[in-house]
C-alpha positions, -999 to +999 in steps of 0.1 A: +000+000+000+028+024+009+045+015-023+015+025-044+012+058-025+049+064-031+045+058-069+014+080-070+032+108-052+061+105-076+038+107-106+020+138-093+054+155-086+066+148-121+034+163-136+038+194-115+074+198-126+064+194-162+037+220-159+061+244-142+088+240-168+063+244-196+050+276-181+085+290-178+097+281-213+070+278-239+077+254-267+089+271-300+064+273-328+069+245-352+088+258-383+073+253-418+098+230-434+090+242-469+089+280-463+085+308-469+116+316-450+127+351-440+158+362-458+174+395-449+197+411-476+221+438-465+240+458-492+270+481-488+251+512-497+218+525-511+233+554-530+249+532-557+233+517-588+255+487-584+240+478-550+205+487-563+211+460-589+218+435-562+186+446-544+167+440-576+181+405-579+173+396-544+138+410-547+132+391-579+142+359-561+115+366-536+089+375-562+096+344-583+095+321-553+069+335-528+063+300-514+100+296-506+114+330-494+103+364-481+130+389-488+137+422-469+165+445-480+186+469-459+217+491-463+234+523-452+233+554-474+270+552-483+298+526-484+317+549-460+290+543-434+306+511-419+294+517-384+258+522-397+260+488-416+271+471-384+242+487-366+218+475-393+232+440-391+227+439-353+191+451-357+185+424-383+199+397-361+175+408-333+146+401-357+158+364-360+155+359-398+162+324-412+191+337-432+212+368-438+228+376-472+253+404-466+278+424-487+300+436-459+319+467-466+345+459-439+362+425-437+364+429-399+338+452-384+309+429-390+326+397-378+314+397-342+278+401-352+281+376-380+296+350-357+268+356-332+242+351-358+259+319-370+259+305-335+222+313-332+215+291-363+210+318-388+222+310-423+250+334-433+258+340-470+284+367-476+286+385-510+313+405-528+337+410-499+352+382-478+349+386-440+376+373-417+357+344-401+349+309-411+314+311-396+296+316-429+278+291-451+290+303-484+307+333-501+297+346-535+320+370-553+339+380-584+375+369-587+387+405-583+424+397-588+415+384-622+392+413-628+419+438-620+442+419-644+416+423-671+415+460-665+452+462-671+449+442-703+423+466-716+443+496-708+473+483-726+452+472-756+438+506-759+471+523-757+484+500-785+453+506-806+458+543-803+494+540-815+507+552-782+540+539-768+538+518-736+556+545-717+545+572-692+525+571-661+494+554-650+472+562-620+448+542-598+419+560-581+405+537-555+371+540-538+384+532-503+415+520-484+415+488-465+386+471-484+397+436-495+378+436-528+394+469-538+429+457-526+425+427-549+414+447-579+443+471-575+467+443-569+455+424-600+458+455-621+493+464-608+508+429-613+493+424-647+503+458-659+539+451-648+539+420-669+525+436-700+541+470-700+570+472-675+579+507-688+546+522-676+551+538-642+524+535-616+520+566-595+507+566-559+471+553-555+446+579-545+418+568-521+386+589-521+362+573-495+337+564-523+330+601-528+325+612-564+334+648-556+367+636-541+373+613-572+369+644-594+394+663-573+419+634-573+417+630-611+423+668-616+453+666-592+470+637-609+463+649-644+477+684-636+508+670-617+516+644-644+516+657-679+529+623-691+499+605-676+485+580-702+460+559-682+438+557-652+422+527-635+391+536-615+382+506-593+344+512-589+315+530-605+317+561-582+354+567-589+349+559-626+321+585-629+343+611-612+373+605-634+352+603-666+338+638-659+372+653-656+385+636-688+354+647-707+356+683-695+393+685-705+387+667-738+415+642-729+399+610-740+424+605-768+454+610-746+444+593-713+429+558-714+403+553-686+393+518-676+366+514-650+351+487-628+314+481-623+287+500-642+259+524-639+241+546-664+267+574-662+296+551-668+279+533-697+272+567-713+309+576-709+318+543-725+295+550-755+311+585-758+346+570-758+357+586-725+357+552-708+375+526-729+364+495-711+344+484-680+350+453-660+314+445-651+303+422-623+269+406-619+253+423-589+218+411-599+231+376-599+247+381-565+214+391-550+193+365-568+217+336-562+225+347-527+189+345-517+183+311-534+215+296-519+203+308-485+171+289-491+191+258-501+212+260-470+181+264-448+168+232-463+200+214-454+219+216-487+257+218-484+271+248-503+305+254-518+327+276-497+333+300-526+311+306-557+326+328-585+299+351-599+320+362-628+329+394-645+327+405-682+347+430-702+324+455-718+336+478-746+320+499-773+321+467-795+298+446-773+279+471-752+247+467-773+247+429-772+215+415-756+232+396-728+254+426-720+224+449-719+207+426-693+239+428-672+242+466-675+205+473-668+190+448-643+157+467-644+151+449-676+148+417-654+127+433-627+094+416-617+068+442-607 
């Protein structure tokens, strides 16, 4: 009899503990295994057509796959706003999305937040710029060393086509210092140029904090200070636009060969006018679209490659009107309303 009472008491005690624990920590809502899953996309800046193209790609992925993903986009006003991007990332993590696709301006500043999100089980897909942590599920980017090398090849080809000797000075105007993608572009350009035209002298690189006004001023300075300047490499669309304005205003397009990286309507117009000789064009639309869909795959348990090369294309006056190039230059042609 005592044994039965003892077991009954134990059963009641267990039930009370269960009720208490359930009241203190409610069970999580069961997750829909098929979606839609919440994917947050964070770009480097909202003031750039390049990053607007990535946003279009990400949003298209959501509109084409509403049963799989719900996409929300974020970004600071300028690439110089690194602290603001970190703050945005922290706010996004607090909302507990299923995945974050981020083009981090800094390779270091976002690392603590990214690692915290990863530990919480949020899928992390980095885009464009590699961050200094292994706590990501995949990295989508252009091979910027190769892209910089292609820029050097285009500069040399245009000097030769113009009948100019491979002598004189060449300048690099860089959007920002300390950003790995730009370091790679400049490094690829420098090393390839040395291989192709060792008699061309590189002058000191100018960094302009991704400010077009400062790019204009830097271009004016180096053109004035170097009468034997024969070429400039501008390593993103903001710098390319600034340099192109100066070359056009001074009517120097036949004496100074400008090669740019990335594209926007102003750079494409300068290419058509012969002020820009070539553009190394990435695929920001594809970065956004594929970033979102790879995030979906990772949420569903698919193993992703550590690195996925999103490619780059050389665009010149000879191919700028090709249909596939037009789709790359103007992602609004692919927009789903």
